[in-house]
N, C-alpha and C positions, 0 to 999 in steps of 0.2 A: 532499473541498467542504463541509468543515464550518459554512461561512458560511450555510448551504440549511437546518441543523436549527436549531430553535426551540424554544423552550421557554418556559412563565407561571410567572412570580416574582408572589405578591400581595403586595399593599403593606398592611403592618399600618396603615396610616394613616388613610385612606379607601376601604378595601376593591377600588380598584380594579387589577387584573391587569398585569400589564406583560409585555412580551414581548422577549426576550434574545435572541441569535443565539450561538451556538459560535465561536471565531473561528478562524481558518486554510482554508487551502487546500493539502490535501495528495495530491492525486489525483495527479501526476505522478508520483512514483515508483513508485504502483504502476500507470499505464498503462502507465508504462516496461516493469517486471516483465511484465507479461499480454502486451504488445506481441511482447516477446524471447522470449516462451512459445510464442506464437503462432507466428509466425516461422521458429522452430526446428521447432516440429513440424513445417512446411511443408515445411521443406530435406530435414529426413531423413524423409518422405514420397518428394522428389524422390528422394531420392541412392538409397532405396530401389529404385524402378520403376530407377533407372540401373543400379546391381547387380545385378538380378535379368532387367531385358528386355533393357538393351544391355548385360551382361558381355564380348562381345567388342570392343567401341569401348572400355570403360573397361582393358581391359588392355594392345589395341593402341595407346595414348595414350598417351605418359610424361606429359604437359601434365596432365593431369585427374587422377590417384591426388593430386599435388603441388598441383594447385586446390581439391581436396576438402578435404584436408588442412590449410589455410591455411585456409577459410572455418568449418572446424570449430575451427579453432585461435581462429579471431574469437571465433566464437559462444560459447565457454568462456568466454573475459575474458571478454565481455558480460553474459553468463548473471552474473559473479561481482559483476560491476560494478550489475545492477541489484537482484542478493540484497542486499548492501549499502547500494543507497538505499530499498530496500522497509522494511529494518530499521530504515535512519533515519525515513524514513516513520512506519514505526511504531509508533518511540520518540515521535515527535512528536504522534500520535493519543492518545495514550495522556496525557502530558504536559498534550495541549487540552481533554482528557472526563476529568481527575481529579475526583474531588469536591472537594480544597480547592480547586483553581483555580476550579473552579466560583461557589464558595463563594464566595471572592473577588472574584470579580466581580459580585455582587451587592449592589446599594446597598443593600439593606433590612439585609443582616447586618453591615453596617459600624455600625447605631444603635445607643449604649449602650442597655444591658437587651435587646439582642438573639442571642438564640442559636440558627445556623444548623446544622445536623446531615443528612450525607448519609446518605438509607433504605439505599444499596446501592451497593456499589464495581460496575463493570464488569468481567464478564469478557472476558478477553481469551487464553483459551486457546487457541482454535481459529487464532487471530492469529499468536501466537506460533510454534505448529507450521507456518504458512504460510511462516515466514523460518528457521524449523531446515530445511526440506525445502529 
């Protein structure tokens, strides 16, 4: 939800400060990724209880192992989809917060004779690692 993040931009003509907001809402892929992770964890715990506590029920019923297999395959597919969605969401966040993009959005930097430069580039190393995992 980048639209909630504001930053101040000075106006070179009359010393008035303008507040600008970032553009974009890329929360849906991240929420999908985290939600699927939580559901996967909960299903793993339930399956572990089933395997350890109710082992005889699991071995006697032929439909239960097949159902477990189908649910696991579905979780694997959705995990792949969620990782791809989070990767796309992260690349969109990087594009929206790139210093050149932010400078291009500032009206003060478009005036002739004004030179704007970015101070630092945002560090995205940990975010990149979250996609690789």
